[in-house]
BADRENDREN-940628 format. One record per atom (N, C-alpha, C, O): residue number from 1; residue in three letters; y negated, z, x negated. Coordinates in nm, 4 decimals, decimal comma. Example, Ala and Ser with C-alpha at 12.3 -4.5 7.8 and 13.67 -1.06 7.14 Angstrom:
1 | ALA | 0,5690 | 0,7800 | -1,3190;
1 | ALA | 0,4500 | 0,7800 | -1,2300;
1 | ALA | 0,3300 | 0,7800 | -1,3200;
1 | ALA | 0,3319 | 0,8465 | -1,4236;
2 | SER | 0,2250 | 0,7080 | -1,2850;
2 | SER | 0,1060 | 0,7140 | -1,3670;
2 | SER | -0,0030 | 0,7870 | -1,2900;
2 | SER | -0,1138 | 0,8039 | -1,3409;
This chain:
1 | MET | -10,4246 | 18,3040 | -14,6892;
1 | MET | -10,4351 | 18,1997 | -14,7048;
1 | MET | -10,6019 | 18,1667 | -14,6084;
1 | MET | -10,6367 | 18,1990 | -14,4948;
2 | ILE | -10,6499 | 18,1138 | -14,6840;
2 | ILE | -10,7930 | 18,1116 | -14,6861;
2 | ILE | -10,8521 | 17,9378 | -14,6465;
2 | ILE | -10,8113 | 17,8348 | -14,7001;
3 | ARG | -10,9597 | 17,9497 | -14,5358;
3 | ARG | -10,9693 | 17,8517 | -14,4674;
3 | ARG | -11,1117 | 17,8049 | -14,5234;
3 | ARG | -11,2132 | 17,8702 | -14,4994;
4 | ALA | -11,1128 | 17,6988 | -14,5924;
4 | ALA | -11,2139 | 17,6280 | -14,6635;
4 | ALA | -11,3495 | 17,5651 | -14,6000;
4 | ALA | -11,4672 | 17,5656 | -14,6361;
5 | GLN | -11,2665 | 17,5005 | -14,4685;
5 | GLN | -11,4444 | 17,4638 | -14,3907;
5 | GLN | -11,3193 | 17,3939 | -14,2649;
5 | GLN | -11,1992 | 17,3686 | -14,2742;
6 | TRP | -11,4097 | 17,3824 | -14,1634;
6 | TRP | -11,3453 | 17,3344 | -14,0497;
6 | TRP | -11,2691 | 17,2097 | -14,0510;
6 | TRP | -11,3240 | 17,1013 | -14,0709;
7 | GLY | -11,1111 | 17,2262 | -14,0248;
7 | GLY | -11,0951 | 17,0592 | -14,0054;
7 | GLY | -10,9955 | 17,0398 | -14,1156;
7 | GLY | -10,9139 | 16,9515 | -14,0890;
8 | VAL | -10,9774 | 17,1048 | -14,2463;
8 | VAL | -10,9536 | 17,0912 | -14,3943;
8 | VAL | -10,9005 | 17,1869 | -14,3424;
8 | VAL | -10,9242 | 17,2668 | -14,2519;
9 | ALA | -10,7784 | 17,1538 | -14,4579;
9 | ALA | -10,6848 | 17,2094 | -14,5705;
9 | ALA | -10,5695 | 17,1809 | -14,6266;
9 | ALA | -10,4802 | 17,1128 | -14,5762;
10 | ASP | -10,5691 | 17,2469 | -14,7617;
10 | ASP | -10,4685 | 17,1909 | -14,8736;
10 | ASP | -10,3550 | 17,1326 | -14,8504;
10 | ASP | -10,3547 | 17,1158 | -14,7284;
11 | PRO | -10,2754 | 17,0988 | -14,8858;
11 | PRO | -10,1729 | 17,0576 | -14,8958;
11 | PRO | -10,0476 | 17,2256 | -14,8611;
11 | PRO | -9,9499 | 17,2413 | -14,7879;
12 | GLU | -10,1327 | 17,3305 | -14,9723;
12 | GLU | -10,0670 | 17,4543 | -14,9572;
12 | GLU | -10,0634 | 17,4712 | -14,8044;
12 | GLU | -9,9779 | 17,4417 | -14,7209;
13 | GLN | -10,1911 | 17,5316 | -14,7952;
13 | GLN | -10,2045 | 17,5644 | -14,6158;
13 | GLN | -10,1379 | 17,4722 | -14,5077;
13 | GLN | -10,0790 | 17,5102 | -14,4065;
14 | LEU | -10,1579 | 17,3502 | -14,5471;
14 | LEU | -10,0809 | 17,2567 | -14,4293;
14 | LEU | -9,9652 | 17,2735 | -14,4426;
14 | LEU | -9,9284 | 17,2491 | -14,3277;
15 | ALA | -9,8319 | 17,3096 | -14,5243;
15 | ALA | -9,7414 | 17,3480 | -14,5417;
15 | ALA | -9,7313 | 17,4581 | -14,4757;
15 | ALA | -9,6860 | 17,4585 | -14,3612;
16 | ALA | -9,7659 | 17,5517 | -14,5281;
16 | ALA | -9,7270 | 17,6798 | -14,4686;
16 | ALA | -9,7304 | 17,6792 | -14,2663;
16 | ALA | -9,6414 | 17,7344 | -14,2016;
17 | LEU | -9,8259 | 17,6208 | -14,2139;
17 | LEU | -9,9127 | 17,5932 | -14,0783;
17 | LEU | -9,8134 | 17,5789 | -14,0359;
17 | LEU | -9,7664 | 17,6722 | -13,9708;
18 | GLY | -9,6970 | 17,3951 | -14,0616;
18 | GLY | -9,6010 | 17,3244 | -14,0185;
18 | GLY | -9,4916 | 17,4447 | -14,0342;
18 | GLY | -9,4352 | 17,4813 | -13,9311;
19 | LYS | -9,4698 | 17,4866 | -14,1161;
19 | LYS | -9,3255 | 17,5825 | -14,1432;
19 | LYS | -9,3643 | 17,7033 | -14,0083;
19 | LYS | -9,2821 | 17,7368 | -13,9230;
20 | LEU | -9,5139 | 17,7567 | -14,0167;
20 | LEU | -9,4714 | 17,8643 | -13,8784;
20 | LEU | -9,4531 | 17,7608 | -13,7389;
20 | LEU | -9,3660 | 17,7762 | -13,6532;
21 | SER | -9,5499 | 17,6607 | -13,7398;
21 | SER | -9,5301 | 17,5605 | -13,5829;
21 | SER | -9,3808 | 17,5533 | -13,6139;
21 | SER | -9,3278 | 17,6294 | -13,5329;
22 | ASP | -9,2732 | 17,4903 | -13,7038;
22 | ASP | -9,1100 | 17,5227 | -13,6453;
22 | ASP | -9,0686 | 17,5812 | -13,6184;
22 | ASP | -8,9865 | 17,5881 | -13,5269;
23 | GLU | -9,1251 | 17,6865 | -13,7200;
23 | GLU | -9,0762 | 17,8824 | -13,7021;
23 | GLU | -9,0623 | 17,9371 | -13,5411;
23 | GLU | -8,9642 | 17,9959 | -13,4955;
24 | TYR | -9,1614 | 17,9092 | -13,4826;
24 | TYR | -9,1923 | 17,9396 | -13,3403;
24 | TYR | -9,1878 | 17,8511 | -13,2547;
24 | TYR | -9,1987 | 17,8907 | -13,1386;
25 | ALA | -9,1690 | 17,6880 | -13,2797;
25 | ALA | -9,0913 | 17,6279 | -13,1983;
25 | ALA | -8,9229 | 17,6217 | -13,1462;
25 | ALA | -8,8539 | 17,5653 | -13,0613;
26 | LYS | -8,9085 | 17,7297 | -13,2695;
26 | LYS | -8,7785 | 17,7021 | -13,2355;
26 | LYS | -8,7334 | 17,8596 | -13,2013;
26 | LYS | -8,6134 | 17,8746 | -13,1783;
27 | GLU | -8,8148 | 17,9730 | -13,1962;
27 | GLU | -8,7985 | 18,0384 | -13,0929;
27 | GLU | -8,8453 | 18,0519 | -12,9447;
27 | GLU | -8,8405 | 18,1392 | -12,8581;
28 | MET | -8,8959 | 17,9161 | -12,9570;
28 | MET | -8,9968 | 17,9140 | -12,8126;
28 | MET | -8,8715 | 17,8829 | -12,7682;
28 | MET | -8,8281 | 17,9412 | -12,6689;
29 | GLY | -8,8066 | 17,8012 | -12,8247;
29 | GLY | -8,6755 | 17,7036 | -12,7410;
29 | GLY | -8,7195 | 17,5603 | -12,6860;
29 | GLY | -8,6658 | 17,4869 | -12,6031;
30 | ILE | -8,8642 | 17,5430 | -12,7795;
30 | ILE | -8,8538 | 17,4014 | -12,7393;
30 | ILE | -8,8725 | 17,2754 | -12,8425;
30 | ILE | -8,9367 | 17,1739 | -12,8154;
31 | SER | -8,7838 | 17,3087 | -13,0035;
31 | SER | -8,8011 | 17,1924 | -13,1123;
31 | SER | -8,7705 | 17,1039 | -13,0375;
31 | SER | -8,8581 | 17,0174 | -13,0380;
32 | GLY | -8,6650 | 17,0745 | -12,9527;
32 | GLY | -8,7031 | 16,9205 | -12,9072;
32 | GLY | -8,7554 | 16,8385 | -12,7904;
32 | GLY | -8,7061 | 16,7413 | -12,7331;
33 | ASP | -8,9107 | 16,9290 | -12,7642;
33 | ASP | -8,9655 | 16,8559 | -12,7366;
33 | ASP | -9,1314 | 16,8645 | -12,7586;
33 | ASP | -9,2303 | 16,9378 | -12,7619;
34 | ARG | -9,0923 | 16,7626 | -12,7676;
34 | ARG | -9,2779 | 16,7342 | -12,8641;
34 | ARG | -9,3423 | 16,6978 | -12,8116;
34 | ARG | -9,3597 | 16,5833 | -12,8535;
35 | GLU | -9,4490 | 16,7302 | -12,6750;
35 | GLU | -9,4941 | 16,7253 | -12,6232;
35 | GLU | -9,5591 | 16,8970 | -12,6459;
35 | GLU | -9,6701 | 16,9397 | -12,6776;
36 | ALA | -9,4267 | 16,9637 | -12,6112;
36 | ALA | -9,4815 | 17,0755 | -12,6013;
36 | ALA | -9,5046 | 17,1461 | -12,7340;
36 | ALA | -9,5928 | 17,2317 | -12,7401;
37 | ARG | -9,4228 | 17,1125 | -12,8533;
37 | ARG | -9,4881 | 17,1140 | -13,0086;
37 | ARG | -9,6027 | 17,0504 | -13,0476;
37 | ARG | -9,6445 | 17,0737 | -13,1611;
38 | ASP | -9,6617 | 16,9751 | -12,9766;
38 | ASP | -9,7932 | 16,9038 | -13,0120;
38 | ASP | -9,8820 | 16,9709 | -13,0083;
38 | ASP | -9,9694 | 16,9772 | -13,0948;
39 | ARG | -9,8735 | 17,0680 | -12,8519;
39 | ARG | -9,9708 | 17,1371 | -12,7892;
39 | ARG | -9,9555 | 17,3136 | -12,8734;
39 | ARG | -10,0629 | 17,3714 | -12,8903;
40 | LEU | -9,8371 | 17,3812 | -12,9163;
40 | LEU | -9,8601 | 17,4653 | -13,0216;
40 | LEU | -9,8951 | 17,4352 | -13,1701;
40 | LEU | -9,9563 | 17,5090 | -13,2473;
41 | ALA | -9,8405 | 17,3041 | -13,1957;
41 | ALA | -9,9780 | 17,2665 | -13,3540;
41 | ALA | -10,1001 | 17,3024 | -13,2885;
41 | ALA | -10,1607 | 17,3912 | -13,3485;
42 | GLU | -10,1504 | 17,2645 | -13,1930;
42 | GLU | -10,3191 | 17,2238 | -13,1444;
42 | GLU | -10,3536 | 17,3755 | -13,1983;
42 | GLU | -10,4169 | 17,4141 | -13,2965;
43 | ARG | -10,2663 | 17,4646 | -13,0634;
43 | ARG | -10,3014 | 17,6230 | -13,1077;
43 | ARG | -10,2866 | 17,6494 | -13,2468;
43 | ARG | -10,3842 | 17,6870 | -13,3118;
44 | ILE | -10,2084 | 17,6385 | -13,2835;
44 | ILE | -10,1947 | 17,7017 | -13,4384;
44 | ILE | -10,3072 | 17,6219 | -13,4963;
44 | ILE | -10,3791 | 17,6996 | -13,5592;
45 | TRP | -10,3407 | 17,5318 | -13,5001;
45 | TRP | -10,4961 | 17,5063 | -13,5816;
45 | TRP | -10,6121 | 17,5780 | -13,5763;
45 | TRP | -10,6899 | 17,6394 | -13,6494;
46 | THR | -10,5859 | 17,5317 | -13,4050;
46 | THR | -10,7496 | 17,6047 | -13,3380;
46 | THR | -10,7480 | 17,7102 | -13,4453;
46 | THR | -10,8156 | 17,6867 | -13,5455;
47 | LEU | -10,6805 | 17,8233 | -13,4390;
47 | LEU | -10,6463 | 17,9465 | -13,5007;
47 | LEU | -10,7095 | 17,9213 | -13,6315;
47 | LEU | -10,8125 | 17,9836 | -13,6574;
48 | PHE | -10,6759 | 17,8631 | -13,6915;
48 | PHE | -10,6742 | 17,8711 | -13,8375;
48 | PHE | -10,8129 | 17,8019 | -13,8629;
48 | PHE | -10,8834 | 17,8157 | -13,9629;
49 | ASN | -10,8415 | 17,7124 | -13,7347;
49 | ASN | -11,0005 | 17,6494 | -13,7556;
49 | ASN | -11,0739 | 17,7416 | -13,7342;
49 | ASN | -11,1875 | 17,7341 | -13,7808;
50 | GLU | -11,0379 | 17,8517 | -13,6623;
50 | GLU | -11,1526 | 17,9169 | -13,6226;
50 | GLU | -11,1647 | 18,0943 | -13,7264;
50 | GLU | -11,2270 | 18,1913 | -13,6833;
51 | GLY | -11,0901 | 18,0922 | -13,8587;
51 | GLY | -11,1448 | 18,1414 | -13,9504;
51 | GLY | -11,0385 | 18,3108 | -13,9296;
51 | GLY | -11,0574 | 18,4278 | -13,9630;
52 | VAL | -10,9353 | 18,2409 | -13,8623;
52 | VAL | -10,8329 | 18,3716 | -13,8460;
52 | VAL | -10,7230 | 18,3330 | -13,9742;
52 | VAL | -10,6648 | 18,2301 | -14,0085;
53 | ALA | -10,7276 | 18,4518 | -14,0164;
53 | ALA | -10,6756 | 18,4718 | -14,1750;
53 | ALA | -10,5401 | 18,5315 | -14,1657;
53 | ALA | -10,5044 | 18,6373 | -14,1138;
54 | GLY | -10,4625 | 18,4255 | -14,2373;
54 | GLY | -10,3107 | 18,4967 | -14,2322;
54 | GLY | -10,2269 | 18,4341 | -14,1466;
54 | GLY | -10,2727 | 18,4131 | -14,0343;
55 | LEU | -10,1135 | 18,3977 | -14,1699;
55 | LEU | -9,9898 | 18,3653 | -14,1136;
55 | LEU | -9,9388 | 18,4823 | -14,0065;
55 | LEU | -9,8755 | 18,4590 | -13,9035;
56 | GLU | -9,9629 | 18,5579 | -14,0337;
56 | GLU | -9,9003 | 18,7147 | -13,9865;
56 | GLU | -10,0023 | 18,7171 | -13,8579;
56 | GLU | -9,9636 | 18,7542 | -13,7471;
57 | GLU | -10,1696 | 18,6633 | -13,8904;
57 | GLU | -10,2372 | 18,6868 | -13,7566;
57 | GLU | -10,2484 | 18,6344 | -13,6774;
57 | GLU | -10,2811 | 18,6657 | -13,5629;
58 | ILE | -10,2040 | 18,4719 | -13,7571;
58 | ILE | -10,1688 | 18,4135 | -13,6281;
58 | ILE | -10,0408 | 18,4310 | -13,4927;
58 | ILE | -10,0117 | 18,4177 | -13,3739;
59 | ARG | -10,0079 | 18,4645 | -13,6061;
59 | ARG | -9,9071 | 18,4672 | -13,5073;
59 | ARG | -9,8631 | 18,6038 | -13,4284;
59 | ARG | -9,7628 | 18,6277 | -13,3611;
60 | ARG | -9,9943 | 18,6968 | -13,4676;
60 | ARG | -9,9899 | 18,8177 | -13,3852;
60 | ARG | -10,0600 | 18,7436 | -13,2418;
60 | ARG | -10,0222 | 18,7551 | -13,1252;
61 | ARG | -10,2134 | 18,6384 | -13,3159;
61 | ARG | -10,2622 | 18,6028 | -13,1860;
61 | ARG | -10,1851 | 18,4647 | -13,0780;
61 | ARG | -10,2280 | 18,4076 | -12,9777;
62 | LEU | -10,0541 | 18,4502 | -13,1581;
62 | LEU | -10,0085 | 18,3351 | -13,0566;
62 | LEU | -9,8756 | 18,4274 | -12,9884;
62 | LEU | -9,8006 | 18,3696 | -12,9097;
63 | ASP | -9,8538 | 18,5610 | -13,0205;
63 | ASP | -9,7568 | 18,6766 | -12,9692;
63 | ASP | -9,8724 | 18,6819 | -12,8190;
63 | ASP | -9,8587 | 18,6537 | -12,7000;
64 | SER | -9,9960 | 18,7390 | -12,9127;
64 | SER | -10,0592 | 18,8352 | -12,7561;
64 | SER | -10,0681 | 18,7208 | -12,6713;
64 | SER | -10,0225 | 18,7458 | -12,5598;
65 | SER | -10,1083 | 18,6101 | -12,6836;
65 | SER | -10,1302 | 18,4732 | -12,6161;
65 | SER | -10,0322 | 18,4134 | -12,4932;
65 | SER | -10,0461 | 18,3704 | -12,3787;
66 | ARG | -9,9702 | 18,4277 | -12,5487;
66 | ARG | -9,8297 | 18,3854 | -12,4909;
66 | ARG | -9,7515 | 18,5446 | -12,4139;
66 | ARG | -9,6805 | 18,5428 | -12,3134;
67 | ALA | -9,7801 | 18,6403 | -12,4744;
67 | ALA | -9,7229 | 18,7851 | -12,3760;
67 | ALA | -9,8026 | 18,7520 | -12,2354;
67 | ALA | -9,7327 | 18,7356 | -12,1354;
68 | ARG | -9,9490 | 18,7413 | -12,2231;
68 | ARG | -10,0655 | 18,7772 | -12,1422;
68 | ARG | -10,0500 | 18,6782 | -12,0136;
68 | ARG | -10,0413 | 18,6914 | -11,8915;
69 | LEU | -10,0520 | 18,5451 | -12,1320;
69 | LEU | -10,0635 | 18,3726 | -12,0069;
69 | LEU | -9,9021 | 18,3369 | -11,9488;
69 | LEU | -9,8889 | 18,2391 | -11,8752;
70 | SER | -9,7999 | 18,4078 | -11,9800;
70 | SER | -9,6694 | 18,3710 | -11,9351;
70 | SER | -9,5841 | 18,4987 | -11,8894;
70 | SER | -9,4637 | 18,4984 | -11,9155;
71 | ASN | -9,6257 | 18,5790 | -11,8402;
71 | ASN | -9,5735 | 18,7406 | -11,7763;
71 | ASN | -9,4601 | 18,8020 | -11,8774;
71 | ASN | -9,3427 | 18,8317 | -11,8554;
72 | GLY | -9,5339 | 18,8094 | -11,9884;
72 | GLY | -9,4264 | 18,8759 | -12,0995;
72 | GLY | -9,3860 | 18,7846 | -12,2203;
72 | GLY | -9,3486 | 18,6731 | -12,1840;
73 | PRO | -9,3848 | 18,8064 | -12,3570;
73 | PRO | -9,3404 | 18,6935 | -12,4582;
73 | PRO | -9,2685 | 18,6480 | -12,4714;
73 | PRO | -9,2832 | 18,5678 | -12,5637;
74 | ALA | -9,1075 | 18,6451 | -12,3960;
74 | ALA | -9,0186 | 18,5644 | -12,3429;
74 | ALA | -8,9965 | 18,4651 | -12,3048;
74 | ALA | -8,9218 | 18,3729 | -12,3377;
75 | ALA | -9,1084 | 18,4948 | -12,1837;
75 | ALA | -9,1271 | 18,3753 | -12,1514;
75 | ALA | -9,1357 | 18,2379 | -12,1239;
75 | ALA | -9,2582 | 18,2376 | -12,1122;
76 | GLY | -9,0964 | 18,0917 | -12,0992;
76 | GLY | -9,0186 | 17,9736 | -12,1626;
76 | GLY | -9,1983 | 17,9148 | -12,1841;
76 | GLY | -9,3054 | 17,9301 | -12,1255;
77 | GLY | -9,1434 | 17,8387 | -12,3107;
77 | GLY | -9,2624 | 17,8192 | -12,4274;
77 | GLY | -9,3831 | 17,7321 | -12,3582;
77 | GLY | -9,5035 | 17,7402 | -12,3825;
78 | ARG | -9,2906 | 17,6144 | -12,2298;
78 | ARG | -9,3513 | 17,5381 | -12,1389;
78 | ARG | -9,4696 | 17,5502 | -12,0913;
78 | ARG | -9,5656 | 17,4790 | -12,1208;
79 | VAL | -9,4677 | 17,6929 | -11,9717;
79 | VAL | -9,5335 | 17,7484 | -11,9690;
79 | VAL | -9,6291 | 17,7472 | -11,9693;
79 | VAL | -9,7208 | 17,7023 | -11,9005;
80 | TRP | -9,6013 | 17,8557 | -12,1404;
80 | TRP | -9,7546 | 17,9130 | -12,1431;
80 | TRP | -9,8388 | 17,8282 | -12,2365;
80 | TRP | -9,9277 | 17,8734 | -12,3087;
81 | LEU | -9,8080 | 17,7200 | -12,2296;
81 | LEU | -9,8238 | 17,6123 | -12,3338;
81 | LEU | -9,9161 | 17,5355 | -12,2081;
81 | LEU | -10,0292 | 17,4967 | -12,2375;
82 | GLY | -9,8947 | 17,5270 | -12,1503;
82 | GLY | -10,0019 | 17,4887 | -11,9556;
82 | GLY | -9,9368 | 17,4162 | -11,9609;
82 | GLY | -9,9810 | 17,3335 | -12,0407;
83 | PHE | -9,8125 | 17,3756 | -11,9091;
83 | PHE | -9,7057 | 17,2765 | -11,8467;
83 | PHE | -9,6834 | 17,3529 | -11,7150;
83 | PHE | -9,6817 | 17,4758 | -11,7226;
84 | ASP | -9,6658 | 17,2930 | -11,5927;
84 | ASP | -9,5333 | 17,3100 | -11,4662;
84 | ASP | -9,4589 | 17,3404 | -11,4765;
84 | ASP | -9,3592 | 17,2891 | -11,5272;
85 | ARG | -9,4868 | 17,5117 | -11,3996;
85 | ARG | -9,3587 | 17,5470 | -11,4048;
85 | ARG | -9,1992 | 17,4629 | -11,4405;
85 | ARG | -9,1162 | 17,4558 | -11,5311;
86 | ARG | -9,2249 | 17,4077 | -11,2988;
86 | ARG | -9,1411 | 17,3009 | -11,2536;
86 | ARG | -9,1109 | 17,1988 | -11,3676;
86 | ARG | -9,0258 | 17,1099 | -11,3676;
87 | ALA | -9,1832 | 17,2258 | -11,4462;
87 | ALA | -9,1242 | 17,1189 | -11,5660;
87 | ALA | -9,0244 | 17,1068 | -11,6856;
87 | ALA | -9,0154 | 17,0010 | -11,7480;
């Protein structure tokens, strides 16, 4: 996956990013939480726009961020995405 220019993805790239978002949301247990899924999609899109090359690298950076900000990779998705722990 190669980024052509900021904010632009071709249909194949967009489909791949959407699939990654769906898979990651399922792993995090937020598939049914639209607000959390939207925040996840924003993070994925930001990484893509920053020029992060490839889906595996995007996933690696998501995992790294999630581990750092949520007290471990198994922490709840809503906390990692910036929601209050009580939500």
